[in-house]
C-alpha positions in Angstrom: 159.9 140.7 49.5 158.2 137.4 50.0 154.4 136.8 50.3 152.7 133.4 51.0 149.1 132.5 50.2 147.0 129.3 50.0 145.3 127.3 47.4 144.4 129.0 44.2 142.9 126.2 42.0 143.8 128.1 38.9 141.9 131.2 40.0 144.5 134.0 40.1 142.1 136.8 40.9 143.6 137.5 44.3 146.7 138.7 42.6 144.9 141.5 40.7 145.7 145.1 41.6 142.3 145.5 43.4 143.0 142.7 45.9 146.9 142.7 46.0 147.9 146.3 45.4 151.3 145.6 47.0 152.0 143.4 44.0 152.3 146.3 41.6 155.3 147.6 43.4 157.3 144.3 43.4 159.9 143.1 40.9 161.0 139.6 39.6 163.3 139.3 42.6 160.2 139.4 44.8 158.2 136.3 45.3 154.6 135.2 45.9 154.4 131.5 47.1 151.3 129.4 46.8 150.9 126.4 49.3 149.6 123.8 46.9 146.5 123.2 44.6 148.0 125.9 42.4 145.9 124.9 39.4 147.9 123.1 36.7 145.0 121.3 35.4 144.6 121.3 31.7 145.9 123.0 28.5 142.8 124.9 27.5 143.1 128.5 26.1 141.5 129.8 29.4 144.1 128.0 31.5 147.0 129.2 29.4 145.7 132.7 29.4 145.6 132.7 33.2 149.1 131.4 33.4 150.3 134.0 30.8 148.6 136.8 32.8 150.2 135.7 36.0 153.6 135.4 34.3 153.3 139.0 33.2 152.8 140.3 36.8 155.8 142.2 38.3 156.7 139.4 40.8 157.8 135.8 40.4 155.2 133.2 41.4 156.5 130.1 43.2 154.2 127.1 44.2 154.3 123.7 45.6 151.9 121.1 44.3 148.8 119.9 46.0 146.5 117.0 45.3 144.5 118.9 42.8 147.1 119.1 40.0 147.4 117.4 36.6 150.6 115.6 37.3 150.8 114.3 33.6 151.0 117.9 32.5 153.0 119.3 35.4 155.8 116.8 35.0 156.2 117.7 31.2 157.4 121.1 32.1 161.3 121.4 32.0 163.2 120.7 35.2 166.1 123.0 36.1 168.2 123.8 39.2 167.2 127.1 40.9 168.4 128.6 44.2 169.7 125.3 45.6 166.9 123.0 44.5 165.0 121.6 41.5 162.0 123.3 40.0 159.7 122.9 37.0 159.6 126.0 34.9 156.0 126.5 34.0 156.6 130.0 32.7 159.7 132.4 32.9 158.3 133.8 36.2 156.2 130.8 37.4 158.2 128.0 39.0 157.0 124.8 40.7 159.1 124.1 43.8 159.6 120.3 43.6 159.3 117.9 46.6 162.0 117.3 49.1 164.1 120.4 48.2 165.8 123.1 50.3 165.8 126.4 48.6 167.5 129.8 49.4 164.8 132.3 48.5 165.4 136.0 49.4 168.0 135.1 52.0 165.7 132.5 53.7 165.9 128.8 53.5 162.7 126.8 52.7 162.1 123.1 52.8 159.4 122.1 50.3 157.2 118.9 50.3 154.1 119.2 48.2 151.4 116.6 47.8 148.4 115.4 49.8 145.9 112.6 49.8 142.6 113.6 48.2 139.7 113.4 50.8 136.8 113.9 48.3 137.0 110.4 46.7 134.8 108.3 49.0 133.2 106.6 46.0 136.6 105.5 44.6 138.7 106.0 41.4 137.3 105.1 38.0 139.4 103.7 35.2 138.3 105.5 31.8 139.2 102.4 29.7 137.2 100.0 31.9 134.3 98.2 30.0 131.8 99.4 32.7 133.2 102.9 32.9 130.2 104.8 31.6 127.7 102.7 33.5 129.5 103.2 36.8 130.0 106.9 36.1 126.3 107.4 35.4 125.3 105.6 38.6 127.7 107.6 40.7 126.5 110.9 39.1 122.9 110.0 39.9 123.9 109.5 43.5 126.0 112.7 43.5 128.9 110.5 44.8 132.4 111.7 45.3 134.7 110.0 42.8 137.6 110.8 40.5 138.7 109.5 37.1 142.3 108.2 36.8 144.5 110.6 34.7 141.5 112.9 34.1 140.6 114.2 37.6 143.0 112.1 39.8 146.6 111.1 39.7 148.5 108.7 42.0 151.4 111.2 42.0 149.3 113.3 44.4 151.3 111.4 47.1 155.1 111.4 47.1 157.0 108.4 45.9 159.8 106.6 47.8 162.5 108.5 45.9 160.9 111.9 46.9 160.9 110.8 50.6 164.6 109.8 50.3 165.4 113.1 48.6 163.7 115.0 51.4 165.6 113.2 54.1 168.9 113.6 52.3 168.4 117.4 51.8 167.2 118.0 55.4 170.3 116.1 56.6 172.5 118.3 54.5 170.8 121.3 55.9 171.5 120.1 59.4 167.8 119.8 60.0 167.5 123.5 60.2 165.5 125.7 57.8 163.7 129.1 58.2 160.4 127.9 56.8 158.7 124.7 55.7 156.2 124.7 52.9 153.7 121.9 52.5 150.2 121.3 51.2 148.9 119.0 54.0 150.0 119.2 57.6 151.7 116.9 60.1 149.5 114.4 61.9 149.3 116.4 65.1 148.4 119.7 63.3 146.0 118.1 60.8 144.1 116.6 63.7 143.4 120.1 65.0 142.3 121.7 61.6 140.5 118.8 59.8 137.5 116.9 61.1 137.3 114.0 60.5 141.0 113.5 60.2 142.6 110.5 58.5 146.4 110.0 58.8 148.5 108.7 55.9 152.1 108.2 55.0 152.7 111.8 54.1 151.1 113.3 57.2 153.1 110.8 59.2 156.4 111.7 57.4 155.6 115.4 58.1 155.1 114.6 61.8 158.6 113.2 61.8 159.9 116.4 60.2 158.0 118.4 62.8 159.8 116.6 65.6 163.3 116.5 64.1 163.6 119.8 62.2 164.3 123.2 63.7 162.2 126.0 61.8 160.7 129.3 62.4 157.4 128.9 60.6 155.5 126.1 58.7 153.1 127.3 56.0 150.5 124.9 54.6 147.2 124.9 52.7 144.7 122.2 51.8 142.2 122.6 54.5 140.6 125.9 53.2 140.9 128.1 56.3 143.0 130.9 57.5 144.4 130.3 61.1 147.5 129.8 63.2 148.1 126.6 65.2 150.7 126.3 68.0 152.3 129.6 67.0 154.5 128.3 64.2 152.0 126.6 61.9 150.2 128.9 59.5 147.2 127.5 57.6 146.8 129.6 54.4 143.8 129.9 52.1 142.9 133.3 50.6 144.9 135.5 52.9 148.3 136.9 51.7 151.0 137.0 54.4 154.2 139.0 54.0 157.1 137.2 55.7 160.1 139.3 54.4 
C-alpha cells in the first residue's frame, strides 16, 4: 500500500496510531510518502529520537526534500541505488528520494523533483561570519522581519542545480515521458498561480511547467503551500491529510 501526505517539518505526530490507525497494519513493503519539508533540520537528541521513532513504525517512510531542510546534514547521509533511482538512507526504513529520479514503488512509477524557493525571506539572507552579523540580526529581530541565516536556517541547495535538472530530463526521456505519479514540493507555474497568492515564478516552477506540458501522468502530488485541495483534477496539494493511492 502507498499513502501520501504533505509537509511534516519534523513533527511526525500524524503517523501515530491515534491519527493513522491504518499504519499499524502495514509492513516495510508499504510506503508513506512525504511531499517535502520533511524535517531534516539538526542533530539534536529530540530530532534523532523523532527519526528513530518513525523508523520503528511498521511501514517505510519516503520523502522528497523541500526548502526547509538542512542540506548540509541531508547530503551527509549515504547514497544508494533503490528501486530504479538514487536515495539518501536516513534510517533503514526512512529514505530520501533524490531529485530528478524515476522510481518503481509498489508497481507504480514516480518522478521526483524536490526543492522550492523560500518565500519567507523578504529581509534577505545573513552571513554568520559577517562583521556586522549580530548588529543586523538584532535590527531585523526588532522589526520582526523575515530573514534567514546561511547554513543555519537557509541553504542555497533548496533549489536544484544544473546537474539535477539535467538528470531529471535524462530520466524522463528514458521513461518515455510517461510516469504514474509526479512528486514535487512546489508546483508548476500554472498550478502555483492558483494556490499561492501572491505568486512569484522561478526557475524550478518554470521547469515543472515544462514537465506538466510534456509528461504524461495520472496524478501530481505536491506540498509547500499548506493546504489540502485538488486542482484541475490531477494535481493534489497535500498538507496534513493522508491519501491512499494504492
